[in-house]
N, C-alpha and C positions, 0 to 999 in steps of 0.2 A: 504494500501500499504505499501511497505518496502522498504526504500532506503537504499540500501547497499553501503557503501563506496569502492571506488577501493583498498585501501589497504587492504581490506578482501579478494582480490582474492587468490585463493590458499588454503584457511583456510577451517576446517570443520565447518559447521553451523547447528545448530539444534535449533527445536523449541520444548519446553518442556510445556507440558499440564499437569497442576495439577489436572484437573476434567472437564469432557465433557460429557454430558449427551444427548443422547447415539448414538451409530453406528456413529461414526465421520470418514469423510472423509478429508483428508488435500491435498489441490493442490497448486501447486506453478506455476504461469506463465502458467496455463492450463493443467499442467500434475500433475497427480495423484501421491503423494509422499508416501501416507501411509494412513491405515485404523485402526481404533481402536473401536471394537464393544461394550466392555463394558463400562458404565458409571461412575465406581466410582474409578478406578484405573488410576494414574498418567502414563504417557508414552512420549517418545521420537519420534519425526520424522526427518529424516535426509533431510535437504533442500539443501545439497551442490551439487547436481548433478544439479539442475535446476537454482540455483542462478545467477542473472547477476549483476556482480559487477561494481558498478558505475552508475547503471541505477535503476530506479523505477521497484518492483518487487510485482506483485498482489498475496498475500496469501488469499486463500480462505478456510474456515473453514465450512463444513456442518454437521450439526447434525440431526439425524431422530429418533424421538421417537412415531412415529405414531403407532407402533405395542402394542397392548394393549391385555391382562395387561402386564406390562413390569417391574413392580417394586411392592414394599410391600407398598409403600406410594409415594405421590408425594414430591419429593427431588429438584425440579427444573431443568429447562431444559436449553439447549447451555452450555456455557462456563461459569459454576459457579465458578470456581477456578482460579487462576493467570494462565498466558500465558508469558514464558520466551523466548528470543531470547540467545541462547549459541553459543558462539564462541571458536575455539581451533586451534592450529596449527594441521598439519596431524599426528603428532606424539604426543598423549596426554595421559593425565588421561581420563578413561571412565565415562561416566556420573554414578553417584551413585557407583564410582568405589573403594571407600574406605570402607573397611569392619575390623572390630575389634572385638575380645573378650576376655574375662579375662580367661586364663588357669587356675591359681591358685593365692591365697595369703596366704603368710607365714611370718610370723614374721614383718608384714607392708611392705613386699616386693611384689609386684604385678608383676606376669608374663603375658604380655600382647601381643597377636598374633595379628599382623597388616597384612592386604592384600591390596594390591593396583592394580588393573586392567590397564594395559596400552595398548592402541590401536595403531597399526602402519598403517597407511594409504598411506605411501609411496610406491615406487616399490623397495626399498633397504632395506636389514634386517638392523636392529639398535641394538647397545648395548649402555645401557643407565644407570646412576645411579638414584637409586629411594631413595631420602633422605625423611626420616619419623621424624617429631619431635613432642613430646608431651608438651604441654603448660597448665598451670592451666588457665581455663577460667576465674577465678575470677579477676586474676592480670597479666596472660600472662607469667608469671615466667616459665622458661624451666625446664620441669621434667625429660626429657630424650631426646635421639635423636640418630640414628643410618641410615646406609645406606646399599644399596645392590644394585649389577650391574645385570641388566636382559636383555636377548637377547630376542628379538620380531621379527621374521621373517615378511617379506614385506606382508601387508595385513591380518596380524593376531593380537590376542591379546594375553597377557601374563601376569602372574600375580606374583608381587614382593612380598614376603613373609618375614617379619621380627618378631623376638620374643624379645620382649623388657623388661627389668626390672626397674620398677618404684619404687624407694626407698620412704619410707615414705608417701606412697600412701593415697590419699584423697578417701576414700569409698564413693559409691553413694548408697543412703539408703531413705527410703521414708520420714524420718524425717530430713535428710540431704543430699538433692540432688545435691552433688557437682560433678562438670562436668570437663572434660578435653578437650582442642581443638587438634584435630591430624591434622597436616599439611603435606601435601607431594608434594614434588617438583620432577621434572625431570630435570637432568642436566647432562653436559657432564665434569663438573668439572669448567667450567667457565662461561658457559650460561645456565641460567635456561630457560627451553622451555615452562613449564606448571606447574600450582600449583593448589591445591585443597585443602579444609580442610571440617572436620566434628566433631561433639561434640559426646564425648564419655563419660560414667560412669563406673567405675571399680567397679564391683560386681560380686559375684558368686550366681548362681542359680542352686537349684536341686530339684528334684521331686521324691519320691519314696511312697510305700505304706504304710511304717510304720510312716514316719515322715511327710508326706504330701509335701506342698512346702516350701523349705527354702531360704530365701534371706540372704546371707551373714553369713550362718550357722544358722540362727534364724527362727524358724517356723514362718510363717506368713498366716493368713485364708484371703483368696481371697472374697470379698463381690460382685463381677460382675465388669462389666465394660463396657464402651460405645466406640466404635469406629469410630461412624458415624460424619461427620461434623456437624458444629454448627446447633441447630435448625433443624435438617435434617425431622423431620417428617411434617413440615410445610413449610418447603423449604429453600434455602441456605441464609444465613443472608446478609444484604447488604455490611457487610465489605468484603465478599469474593469476590463480583462480580468486 
C-alpha cells in the first residue's frame, strides 16, 4: 500500500523500476497503469492519473515468466532490483533527462554539450530558464555554469541545449576515472521549480579501421566486457533484492 500525502495532489508521481523479470503489469487502485515485457531494462510507470492523494493507494506489480524458454539462464524472477517513487511538479526535468557528451578537448579546455529534456504537463505554454552547472565530483568546486531559456508548449517536451567550456578539464581515463557532477535547475529567475543531476566523465572516443579504438587520443585494446547484473548466471545477488 502507498500512502500519498495530501500535499502531493497536483504533482507528477512515477514509479521507477530498475529491473523486473518479466512481462510486468503495474496497476494502481485497480487500474492498469502500464506494461513492460522485457525483463532486463529499467522503466518508468506514470501513476499520476490514478493516485488518490491523502489516501491509501494499492499498487500491484504482477510478473509472469511462465513462457519457457525465455532466457539464456536463470537470472532471478520478480523485482530483483530497486523500485523508487519519483515526484515532481507538472513542469519538470524528464526522468533520465540530462544528456552530455564531449565535443572536443583542445589545450586543456573541454567543449561539452549538455542537453536537458523538460516536460510540461500543464495546460499552458511555459517559458523557463534551464541553468546548468558543472561541479568537480571530488570536492564540489564549480567548473562552469550557464543558462538558456526554453519554450515548452502545453503538454509537450522540449530540450534545452548548452555548449559549455570547461577550462583545465580533468579528463576521465581508465587509470584516473575523474568525474564531474552536472546539476540542472528549472527557474523563472526567482523560484527553482525542479532540479536533477548526473555524473559525467570528460573524455574523447573514436574508432576507425586504421587506429582501432582511441580513448583520449590513445589507442586502447578492448579485452571484452560484462554488462550483466552481479552473479547473473546463478541469480540476482541478495544486495539487489
